[in-house]
Each structure stands twice: as C-alpha cells, then as structure tokens.
N, C-alpha and C positions, 0 to 999 in steps of 0.2 A: 380231234381237238374240240369240235362242237359238243360232242357227248360229254367230254371231260368238264367243259365249262358248265353245261347244263346240270350235271350232277352236283357241282360245287355251289350252284345257286341256292340250294336249300339252306346252306349255312351263311352264304354271303352273296346276295343278289347283285352286288355291285360288279361282280365278275362278268355277268352276262350283259352289261350295259352296251358293249360294242355290237351286240346282235339285236338289241331292242330298237324298234322304230319309234318315231315321235308319237305315233298313234298308240303304241303299246305302253309307253311309260310317260305319258304326257306331263304329269306333274313334275317330273324330274328334268326332262329334256327340253321343255319349251314353256313359254308363258304367253298369256294374252297381253294385248297392248291396246292403248288408246289409238284412235284413228282420226284423220281429218278428211273432209270431202273437198272436191275441186272448188266449190263455191265459198268455202271458208277463206278467211283472210290470213295474211301473215301474222297479224296481231293475235289471232286465235291460235295459230301454230306456236307462237312464242309463249303464250300463256299455258297451253297444255304441256309443252316440253318442260318448262321451268317448274310448274306445279307438280308434275308427275315424276320429274327427274329423268326423263327419257332423252336419248340422243338420236333416236330414229322414230319417225311417225309414218306409218303407211298411209298413202293417199288412196281412198276407195271411192267407188261409184256403185251404189246399191249393194255394198258388201263385197264387190269385186275389186281386186287390186289393180290400180292403174299407174302407181308410182310410189315413191318414198321421199320424205323430206328429212334431212339430217341437220344436226346442230351446226356442223361445219358449213353447210350450204347457207344457213341463216346468217352466220358471221360473214360469209363471203358477200351476201346481199347487202348487209348493213355497212360493210366497208365501201362498197360501191365502186370498186376499181374499174368496172366497165364504163363508168362515167368520166374517168379522168382523161386529161389530155395525154398524148404520148410522152411529153416531157415530164409531167408531174407523176405519171405512173412509174417512172424509173427512179424517183427520188429514194434516197436511203431512208428506210423506216425508222432508223434511230434518230433522225432529225426531228425534234419536237415540232408538231404542227402549230401554226400561228392561230390566234383567236378567230380570225376570219375563216380559216379553213375548217375549224371545229364548228363554227356557226353554220357554215354551208353543209357540212356533213351531218350535223344534227337535224337540219331541215330535211335532208335526204332520208335520214333514218326514219323520221316521223312519217314522211310521205310513203316510204316503202312498206309501212305496216298495212296500208290499204290494198296492197297487191294481193292477188289471189294465191292460194296455196299451190295451185297447179303451176303457177309461173316459176316456182323455185323447186318443184319436185323433179327428181331424177326419174325419167320414164323407163319402163321395162327393167325394173330392178331384178336382181338375181333372186331366185326363189328355190324352194325345196318342197317336196311333198311329204305328207304325214307318214308315208311308207318307207322313207329313207332313214338312215341311222345317224348316230352322233359322228361316226367315222366319215360318213358322207359329208356332214356339215363341216367338220374340221378341214377336210380336203378342199372343199369349195371356198370356205372363208380364207384359207391360206393361199390358194392359187389365184383367187380373184382379188386378194388384198382388200377385203371389205370388212365392215364391222358388224353386219347383221344379215340374216337370211329370213325372208318372209315365208311362212309355211302356208301353202295354198293347195287347194284341191279343186277339181273340176276342169272344164275345157277353157282353153284360151280362145278368145274371139274378139275381133274389132278393138284391139288394144287393151283388152281386159285379160288379166293373167290367171283368173280363177278366183274362187272364194277364199278370203283370208280366214285362217283358222288359228293363227298364232305367229310368234316370232321367236327366233333363237339368235342370241348375240354372242360376241366374244366373251362378254362377262359371264353368260350362262355356261359356256364351255369351260372357262377357267375355274368357275365355282365347282364344277364336277371334277376337273382334274385335281383340285385341291385335296381330294380324298386319297390321292395316290402318291403323295410325297414319300421318299425323295425321288427326283428324276435322274439324279447323278449327272446333271449338267449344271455348270456354274453360271451365275448371273453374267459374268464378264464375257461368256461365250455367246450370249443372246442379246445383250443390251445394245442400244443405239448410242454410238460414241459421239458422233457429230450432232450436237444438240443446239438448237436455237434457244437463246436466253433473252431475258429483258432485265433491266434493273428496277429497283423499287420505285424510282421516280418516273419511269416510262408511263405515258398516259394510256388509258384503256384503248383509245382509238388506234394508237401505234401498235399495241399488243395484238389487236385484231388484224391489222395489216400483216404483222409478222406471222400470225397463225395461217392466214390465207396464202401468203407467198411461200411459206415453208410446208404447207399442207400438213399441219400438225394441230392437235387439239389441246396440248398443254405446253407451257413454257416455264422452266425454272426461273425464279426471280432471285437475282444476285444483288448485293449492295452496290450502290453507285460506284463505278470505277473498277469493280471486280470483274475478272474474266475467268472463264472456265480453266481449271487446272492450276490455279495460283495458290491453292491451299485455303482460300477463303470459303466460308460456309455459305451455302445458298440460304436465303431467307424464307423462301416459301415456293409455292407453285400456283400458277394461275391457269385455269382451263377455260375452254369455250363455254362450258355449262355455267361456271361461276360468273362469267361476263354476261351471258344471256339472262341469268337469274337477276343480276343487278339491273340490267336495262329494263327488264319487265317490271321490277319494283319501282324504278324511276317513273315509268309510264303510269302505273297503277296508283301510286301515292303522290305523284306530281312533286317529287323531291327536288329536282333541279330541271332546268331546261335541258334539252337533249344535247346541245353543244357543250355545256358545262359538264354534263354527265360523262361524255366521251373524253373530256379533258382531265378527268380525275386520275390520280396515279394508281397503278395496279395494286399497290400495297393496301388500298382500301377494299379490294375485293378478293385478294389472293388468300390461299390457305397457308397460314403461317404454321411453323412447326410441322412441315410436310413430312410424309413418310420417307424414311431413308433406308437404304439397303446396302450391304457390303458386297463388293464385286465377287467375293469368293463364296457367297451364299448359294445354296442349292435352289434351282428354279422351282422345284416342287414346293419349297417353303414360301417362295414368292407367291405362288398361286394360292396357297393357304392363307397368307396374310392379306392378299387382295380380297379374298372372300370375307375374311373376318373383319377387316377394316372398311370394307366397302369402297375401295379405291381402285382405279384402273391403271395406276402407274406409280413407280417409285423413282426418286432421285438416287443414282448410284454414286456413293461418296467413299473415297479412300483417303489415304494420307495426303494426296495431292489435291484434295478438294473435290469438286464436282467432276465425275468421270463420264457421266452419261445418264440416260434414263432407261428403265425397262418397263414396258407396257404390256397389256393383255395381247396386243397385236404381235409384239416381239416374241412372247411366249409361244403363241400358236404358229405364226408364220416362220420364224427363224428355226424353231425345232423341226417343223415339217420340211423345210427346205434342206436342212442338214441330215435329218434322220429318216424322213419319209413317213408315210402313214403307219408303217409297221411299228414305229416307236410307240404310238398311241394304242395300237392294237395290243402290243405286248404289255403295255402299262396296265390296261384294263384286265388282261388275262391274268396277270400276276398280282393284281391289286390287293387281294386278301392277305398275301404274305407281307406285302409292304405295310399294310395297315397294322397288322399284328406286331411287327417288329418296330 
C-alpha cells in the first residue's frame, strides 16, 4: 500500500498526506500562532485573541510551552461563577439579571483583566511532535475531545513541555478534509441534537453563563418565545469569539461601562443570517463549506425548524468514534478519485 501511494503522489500529492509528518509538510499541516507569557495580563490575552481571531493561545516561558489559554476559559473567568454563592450559582440562566447584578459583574470583569495569563491557563496541555502525522493528530483530538494540539520539540523539564514550533487545530484538520468530499456520511448522523439556545433578547452575560454551564462555544439565537423544533427559524448564532470581540471593543473604545455592556442583548453581537445546512447533506460538503465560509459550525435546519448544530468537533470526533481512524486513512488514500469525480 505504501508503494502504491508513493507512486500516485507524482500526480496527486494529496494522497500521501496520511504519511507526511508535520515536519515534512509544514505549510499544509500546521501553522504558527501568537503566544503569551506568564507575566502578561488577561487584558493582553483578550486583545491578542480578538485581534488575531484565535481561540487558543499557548503560554510560553522563554519559548518553552507551559500551558494554553482558550477562549472558553476567558468566558468562564468573566462569568465568575466561582465567586457566586451556592444559591445564586444554581439560578436559571434564563432569568434576566437585575441591574445590581450586572453592575457587580461588570466590576468583576474589569478587575479580572488585571489577572495574570498564567492564572487562567490550562497547565500541561496535550502536545504533538513535528514527527507525527495528521492521522496521529486526528486520533488525539478525537480521543481527548480537545480543539487544538501544540506542536513542540525538545525535552520536558520542570513543567516545561518543550519548544513551541506551531499549532494544529480542528479547523486546520477540517480544512484539509474539505478536499476529500464526499464522505458518504450524512449531517444528521453526526450533528449534535440537544442544543442549548438563547433568544434574541437574552443579555450577553446570560449567554456567557449558558456557554460556561453547557461547555459550548456557540449558541443558536431564536426569536423570543420560540423553541427548538417548532418550525420557527433561528435568527442567528452567537459564539464566544463574538462576545469576546465585543467586550474587547468596549474596553478599548470606552463604548459603555462594563455592567451595561454585559446587559446588552445578544442580537447586538450575534451573526445574523447564520450558515444553515440540511440534515441530509454530506459531511464532506460541510467540511468544504466550513473552509470556504470560514465558520466552525452550522445550524441544522429541516421542516421542523432547528434540529441541531454540526461543528468541526462533531465532524472529527463523531466520525472517529463511529468509523475509527481507518475512515480517515482510507479517505486520504482514495482522495484523488473522489476529487476527480
């Protein structure tokens, strides 16, 4: 099999992608990323993430990886659930917060910006070496249920994981898979059906609480009073990146005080006219559209309205759990045939 793949590579190098290491084909399989250091503040993390459009920022010390900061962790910090009393922490997130609560949370948000980046970093993040392949990356991302892998080389010592040389994310993997459509797996077989939603009048703070408690980074936005499966159209999508971008602009341009900013409705920051996909669509076409549109997820809509969502994570993890790594290996092996047809 290896010889056959090698011979085909002269006409279509995509077929040998499964055997290439990150070191061999760097420009296709991995990319460089911005970093932050332990001494940097949360405000610096927020600015870099929103200005560069990243969801993951490696934390480094003299070029060596010591942790990673994610957009989800930032939202979790700004929500500040760890500061709530046991009674208030169990409140329904759909109950609108009162002005006093928003003012208190706004003050907490501003003060948290002075925290160190290391205080919100996940220590000992999952890593991969430049000598591993895309199939190794798919397996690890799926099994660990994570959104990125830091590519490092060198020795681990005293909490340092080696020298950072790049990063590979779910989006990078999906962008590569986009060349191999169709998958012959339907959206309805991979989508997440039980979806947390908000309505267009839900405030940003409540949406952040919902994201934190449900451990999701995007929420479909329905019209007030609408529920999933009623046949009513979703109005848009709000993601943690959209919220963080808005909060950073509030700070930078002093648009509103923090409490009022958190109390704004999500319709002010959501993506309207969000990307929609049919439940019977092929998942390979979803990967292609994700790459072309630069989105990490679609609302799945049928005759009964919102049926669920499908994300980059669903494409990788669900297919891996159902089909195993052999599915991706076979996909790459037969890629030239699928592309021609």
